[in-house]
N, C-alpha and C positions, 0 to 999 in steps of 0.2 A: 148559357141562359137564351131563350128564345127569344124571337122579334116581338112576339103578344108579350110576352112579361117584360120588356123594355118599353114598349107603347104601356101598359098599365101602369109599371113604377112611374113615367111621367107623366100620365094624364093625370095618377093619382097622386102625384108631387102639388097638383095647382088646387091651392086652396077655391074649394067651393062656400061662396057665400052669400045666403041669401042679398037680393035686391031690395037696397032700401028704398025705400020712396017718401017718410016722412023726413024733412027738412029744420033744419035751424038757422042763426046767423049769431057770423062771428064777427066782431068787430074790433078794433085796435089802432093803438097810436103808436107812430115810429118819430122818435125825437132824436135829430143828430145836432152834436153842440158842432157851432162854429158852420151851419150848414141848413139843406133842406132835403127834407125826403118827399117831397113833393113828385108824382107824377113815376115815383118806385113802384115795382109789378110786384102785385102779392099773390102767389096763387095756394090756396087752400084743397088741401087732399085730406078727404075722407078714408080712415083705415082701421084697421083690427086690432084688439090689442099686440099683436106681432108683426104689425105696421104691413098687411096685406093691402092693399088698398080695395075697398068696398064699393066704391060709386066714381063716377067721373070727378075729376077735382076744377074745379071754380077759378077764376083769374078776373084779379081788376088791379084797381091804382091808388095810391097813398095822394088821399085831398086835402092837400095842406099837409098836416100832421095826422091823417086820421083816413081808417077806410072801414066797410062794412059787404058781408056780401051776405046771401043766403047760400045756402050748402045744402045739400043731402046732409042727414041724421047720422054719426056714429059714433062708437066706443071711445076714439080718440081723432084728433085734427089736426094735420101737421101744417103749420103756416110758414110759407116759404118767402122768405124778404128780399128783394135785389137791390142794392143798392149801391152804387160809385163800384161795379164789376165785381162784389164782392157779395155772398149769399147767407141769411143770416135764417134760422128755424126755432120756432117755437113749439112744443111740443104740447096741444090741448088736450087736458082729461078735465072734465067734470065740470067745466067753465066755459064763457063765450067770448070774453075777452081776451086781450092780449097787451103788454106795453113794452115797447122793447124803445132803449136808449140806444145810444149810439154815440161815445165819447171816449173813448180811449184806443190808446193807438200804440204799436209792439214793431220795434226794431231788432234785428239782430244780425248777427252776422255767424256764417259758417269758417270753420278755419279746421286747420289738419292737428295732430298731433304734437307737433312743435309751434303749432299758433299759427300757421302761413294759413293767409285767405285759401276759402275755394271757389273760383270766380264759375257761373254756369253752374250752380247746385241747384237741384229742384227742390223747391221748400213750400209745402201743402200746409195749411191750416184745418185742422178738424175741432169741432167743437165736442160736447162732454159726450154729447149721442152721437158720435162716430160720424157726422155731416162735414162734407167738407165744405169749407167755408171759404178759401181764394186758394190761390197757388201764386206765384211768383217764384224768378228765375235771379238767383244771387250775383250780386255786380262783380266789376273788378276787383273790387278786395273782400268779397264774401258776403255783403252786406246784402238786406234785405229789408221790407218796410210793407205790413199791413193797418191797418183801419180806416174808418173809425171801426172799434169794438164796441162788444158791451161789457161796460164794467163788472169787478167781480164773477167774472166766467174765468171755468176753466180750458183750455184748449191744449192741442197736443201739436206740436209740431214734427211732421213729417219729412224730411230730408231725405235726398235721393242724390248719392256722389258715386258718378257711376257702376252705376244699378245695385250700387251695396245701399241698404236700408239704415238711417239713425232714426233715432225718437228722442224728443224733450219733451216734457211737461209744464204748462207755463200756465201764468193768471192774470187777471187783469183790474187786481185789485188795487193799485194806485196806478196816476197818468205817466206815459210814457214809459212803456217799459221797455227794459232790454236786456238782450240775452243772446250768450255767446255758446250755439251748435260743433264740438269738441266730434270729430269724424276720425278716431284712430284705427288703425289698420283692420279687418275684417280678421274672426278665427276662422279654423277649418277644422276645429277638434270636435268630434261630434261626442265625447263624453260631456260637451256643455249642454245637450237639450236633453232635456227630463219629461217623460209621460204627466201632465200637467193639466188643470182647466178641462175643460172641456164640457157642453153642456146636456148632462152633468157627469156622462164619464171623458175619462181621458182618452179612452180606449172601445172603441165600439164593433161587435164583431156582429153584422144581420147577416143572417144563414136563409137563404129564401127559398122556399119548396119548388121543384121545374114544373114547368107547364108542358099538355101537347104531349103526353106518355112518356117525355122522356125520362129516364130517370139520373138526371146529372143536376146536382144542387148549384147553386152559385152563391159566391160571397159578396157583399162590402164591407170592407174594413178600412175605417178613418181612426186617428190615432191625433192626437194631439199634445205636439211637441214645444215645451217651453225652451227658451235661449235662457240659460243663468247666468251666462258670460257679461263682462261689461261692455264689448263691444258685436257687433253683429256676425249672425253667423254663415257666413256663406261657405257652400261646397254640398257633398252627396249625404244624403239620409240613403240609407239601408229599412225597408220594410218586410219583416218574414211574412213568408208564406208558407202555405202547406207544401212538400216537398214535389207532390203531384197536383197541387196547382195548376192553374192557367191561366196566369193573367191575361188579362185584356183591353184595362185602362189604368189610367191614374191620374189625382189630383193633387194639386199643392197650391193649397193657400186660395180655394175656390175656383181654382181655375184646370181645365184638363189639362195636361204636363205630358213631356216625352218620357220615354221611362225604361232602362235596359235590364235583362232579367240574369243573375247568377246563380254561383249556387248558394248563398246566403237566403234570398229573396229578390226585390225591386227595387231598387235605385233610382230614386228622381234628387235632379239639383233645385235648391233652396237659397234662401235668403232669409234670414230672420232678425232682424234687432234686437237688441240689448234687452231680457225684462220680454219679451212681447212671445206671444204663443201662435205657431201657424198648425193649420189642421192639413193632414196629407191624408191622402186617400189610395185604396187599391184595388178593384175589382177583376173577380179569377171565375172562372169554371174549377167543381170537383168532378171528377172522374168515377166517384162512389158514393157511396152514402158514409163514408168517416170521414170528418171532419180532424184532423189532430196536427197542431205547430209548434215549435220553439218561442217564445214570447222574445223578444230583445231587447228590451226594458222593462225595468220594474214599474209594475203599473199596481197602483192604491184600487183606484175603481173601476171595474172592468164590465160591460154589460155584451153577453151574445144574445141577441132578439132573433126568438125566432119567429120565421111569416111562413107561417102555413104548417107549423109543427106544431106537437101538444108537446110542452117542455118535459110536465108528469111522466111522460113515456119514450122521452132520446134520454140513450146512456150517453155519461159522461163523466168526466175523470171527478177525481176526488177533492179537486182544489176548486169546482164550480158546483153552486149547488141552483133551486130555483127559485127565484126573485119573486116577494110578492106584491107583484104591482101589477097595473091593470092591462098589460102586455106581459107578451109570450115572451121571457126570458130566461138567461139564465146567467147570475151572476159569482164575484168571487167572498167567499166567508173570510177570508186575510189575505191582505197583499200577495200579488203573485212576483215572483224574481224573475229577473231575466234569464232566460234559459232555462226556465222551467215549461213543463209543456201542459196544455192544456187539449183534453180530446173530448171529441160529442160523435156518436153513432145515431144518427136518423134513420134507417133501419125501420121501417113500418111505424115511424112515432106521425105521422102525417094527421091533424086534426081531421075531424068530421066531413067540417064547411070547404075542406083543402079536399077531401076526397072527392066529394060531390061534384067537387069543379072541373078538376082533371077528368072525369071519368068521360064528361060531357063536352070534351075538348078533343078533336080531331087530332092526332098524331103525326100529322103532314109539313108540320115546317122543322125547318133544322135547331137545333139547341142552340147554336151558336151566333152570334154578332160582332163582328170583329174591333166595331167602335163605336161609341155614342155620347150622346151629350154629357160628359163630368158634373158640369153645375146643377141641370134638374136631378139628376141619378143621386151624385151624393146628399146635394143638400137638401133636396126634397125627401128623399131617405131620413135624412137626418131630421128634419121638422116631422116626418111623423110616428118617429117614436117617441122625441125629446118629453113629449105631453106623458107617457107612460113611464119617461125612466125618471122624471123631476117627481110625476107622485112618486113611483119609489124609493127614491133618495130621503124623500122628507116624513115617510114612513115611520 
């Protein structure tokens, strides 16, 4: 993968949103039971439907119980209210006002599988929109407390004990909620991990045409693994790659991570809470025009996204077919089993636009970069293809 391609991909991952010039007024009330929100800081951020910021955020404060501010117009506004160390969020669509009431409390205790307290455990409170509301550290008896909180809201308690993640969903339907979070020992049985979820495919292979006159394609591959056990999974995970692939980066749960190569593939260490999903990824170069690999796990939804290639002219294995989608891809007609092989040959399959770009590019740069920022590449590439994949899955 050459330096120019890496730069193009990083830049391409940054959403270019037109400058917003119109404005609108966002107002609201913040009511705190047995207290006051007067002086609380309010930040209003204009964002797109994909929650990408489209203009500058505006900051104001609560005056008594109300606030109001003129903000840049946008499809969505995220209202952030900081009160008593906690951060409360409201997502505003097709509205210009919000009403926030804080009148609930949540008390809890972190214990081990024997019921003994887990002091110093880190507890994070996350709302239904996946925004972090507050954090606490369990006391000597494993206890923690959050509040005041919004009523009839759903929150997720993310508890970390010795680096191991545990999660528990709670609601504030009634006053003075109390919850116990049990933290049994984790499992290292890789059989508990299944390809599942993803947005919208659980396994995505992105094959990218080379640049600068090189004949070496590059691959960015991501797999969403769900932990089906009743306890966290902590241990190594093997991501199979073609035997001739040359890995140069790996990702786990949105961050670049260390990895090691084995005859079976690339191995990364992960921690996945019970019933949760983690997205893992690996990037590698191919020495030739043929991509062939054995799948490590059963896969129901597989997408091979072709960047710079015409899917109609790519030779591929019988378990793949051309997808009816706005983007160039191959997909599976039927579920693909573990140890089954997928194969494609991209020789002579460059798209017309890609051939024109390649012919104008000087072949002076090396086709290999040792490392790159995993979050922009992995996350950005996924964002660039998700629209087309969603369109395909909904057809």
